[in-house]
N, C-alpha and C positions, 0 to 999 in steps of 0.2 A: 517772162514778160519784161520787155525793156522799160527802164525807168524814164521819167520825163527828162532827167538830166542827160541820159544817153541819147534820147531822141533829139534834144536840142543840139547836142554836139554833132550828130549826123547831119542835121540841117545846116549847121554852121559850116561844115565841110563842103556841103553842096553850094552854099553861097560863095565861099572862097573860090571854088572851081568856076562859078559863073563870072566872078569879078577878076579871075585869073591870079590875083595875088592878095595877100592879107592887107597890104598897103592900100590897094585900090578899094577894098571893102571898107577899110578905116575911113578913107576920104568920103565914100558914099554915105557913111554913117555920121559924118561931121566930126570924126575923131582925128587926132594927130596921125600923120602918115605912118610913123614908126611906133605907135602905141602897141604895147606888147600884150594887152589883155586878151584879145582874141587868140593870139598864138598860144598863150598859156592854157586857155580853155581847150583849144584843139589838141594840144600835146599833153593835156592832163598833168600839168606841172604840180608837184606836191608843195603845198604851202607850208604846213608844219604838221606835227603828229596830231594836234587837236583838231585842226580844220580839215585835214586830208587834202584831196586833189582839188585843183581850181576848176570850178564849174560855173555854168550860166544860171543865174537866178531869174526869178519871174520879172523883176524890174527891167533887167537887161533884155530879156526876150521880148517884152512888150515894146521897149524902145526901138529895137531892131526892126520889128514889124512896122512900127509907125514911120521910121525913117525911110524904109524901103517900100512903103505903100503895100505891105502884105496884109492879108486878113488877120484880124485879132485871133491869136491862138495858133497861127501857122507854125511857129517854132516848136510848139508842143506836140505836133501831130506827125505821124509817119506818112510820108508821101511816096507811095509805091511807084507811081509814074511821074517823076519830077520833070517839069517842063522848064525851059530856059526862063529866067527872070525877065519880064517885059520892061522896057524903058519906062521911066516915070511919065505919068500923064499930068496935065495941068489939074485935072480933077480926078480924084480916086473914085471909081465907080464899082470897085470890087465889093461884092456882098460879104460881110463878115460872117465867120462861122457862128451858128447859133450857140448861145451860152450853154445850152444843155449838151451840145456836142463837145465843147471845150472841156466841160467838167467830166466827161467820160474819159478824158485824157488824164484825169486824176489830180492835177496840181491846183491848189488854191492858195491865195495869199494869206499871210498871218500878220495881224496888226497888234500893237499894244493898245489896250483899252484906254481911250482918251478920258481925261478927267472932267474938264469943263470947257465949254465953248459957247459964249453968249451970242456969237455971230450967227448961229444956226447952221453952220457948215461942219460936217463931220469929216475931218482930215486927220485920221489917225496915223501914227508912225509905222511904216512898214518894217516888220521884224524879219520876215523870210517867207517861206512857203512850206507846205506839207503835201505829201502824196497820199491819196486815199487808197486803202486796200480794196481789192476786188469786191468784197462783200458790200462795202459802202457805195461803191460805184453803181452796182446793180440796184441798190436801195433807192438812190436818187434818180437813176434812169427810169425807174418804173413810176415814180411819183409826180410826174409832170416837170415843168421847168423850174429850176432853182438857181438862185444867184448866191453861191456860198462864199462866205468870208470867215476866216478864223480870227479869234481874238484871244489874247493872253490877259486874263482878268487881273485887275490891280486893286479892286475895291474890298476893303476889309470887312464890309457889311455882308459879303457873300462868300467869305473864305471857307465856310463849312461846306456849302454846295459846290463851290468852284475853288478847290484848293490851289495853293501856290504852285505854279508850274503847269497847271492844266491848260488845255486849249479848247475854247468854246467855238463850235461851228454854228454860224448864224445864217439863216436864209433871209437875205435882205430884200427879197421879192415880197415878203409879208410886211405890209405897211399899216396893219390894223389888227385889232383883237379878232382871232379866228377860232378861239377855244382856249380852255385852260392850258397853261403851260408856262415856260420860262421865256421871257422876252428881253431884248436889248432895247433900252429906251433912252430918250433924252427928256429929263424932267427939270424944269427951271434952269436949263443950261448945263445940267450935270448928266453925265452918261452913266447909266445904271443897268445892271441885270436884275430883273425882278420877276417873281412868280405872280401871275395874275389868275385869279379864280372868280368866276361869276357866282354870286350867292343866289339863294332862292328868291329873295326879294328884289332881284335885279341889280343890286349894287355890286361893286367889284372889290375884292380883297387883293391888295398889292403888298407882297410880302418879301422881305429880305430875311437873312438868317438871324437878324437882331430884333426886328419888330414887324408888326402888321399894321396896315392902314386901310381904311374903308373909303371908297370913292363912289359917288353916285353916277359919274360918267367918266369917260376917258378922253374927252375932246382936248384937254389941255396937255396931253402926253403925246410926244412924237415917237412913233414906232420905227426903229431902225431895222428891226427884223425879229424873227422868232428862232430860238435855239433849237437845233435839230439833234445835236450830239455833243457830248463832253468827253474829251480825251483826258484821262487822269494820269499824271506822272507819279506812279507809285513805285517806291523803292522796295525791293524784296531781298 
């Protein structure tokens, strides 16, 4: 099975063919004519021993799609019958690929858990991306539509449940309590992972690794999403 990195490189080669030269593609993307980034990705230039070969990340893939008016996720998908790129239109009427289809391609962004934001906007720092194994792709394909994001936890209050170096997968389509589990929340401007359990009397237990709190309702809590999986970085 080809990786998303290989698929993006194949699609980059196709775009270069369509625009005839890398220089022309650079100009179409708003890059300097002689920018070497795309050439390095195409030729898999070796950066160094630690980072390996130059490849296209999720941020660049989404940027290329936006600049060329391609559907979201186009760079991540194999196109068996590639058609010539159509000239830009004043208005982009192309239907985007459904999110569930994009995630079958297996690549999701990974962010660093933000700490505090009183503005109400969650703008975490993009750290990179991960590729889901086939088993997880099948799991999410069968469970309806998901909008998955990965987070690297930074909160000391949850380091027992979410150890240093782990990656937490969050379904950001979940915007309310839908049953007991681990949620990613914004509470009083702070971003937190917390376990929520509904008690027999109707109250809610909100738990970190350090303490438990009882709440009568959850209206004051903003739900960013529900945790679906935790990848642990375990050294053996």
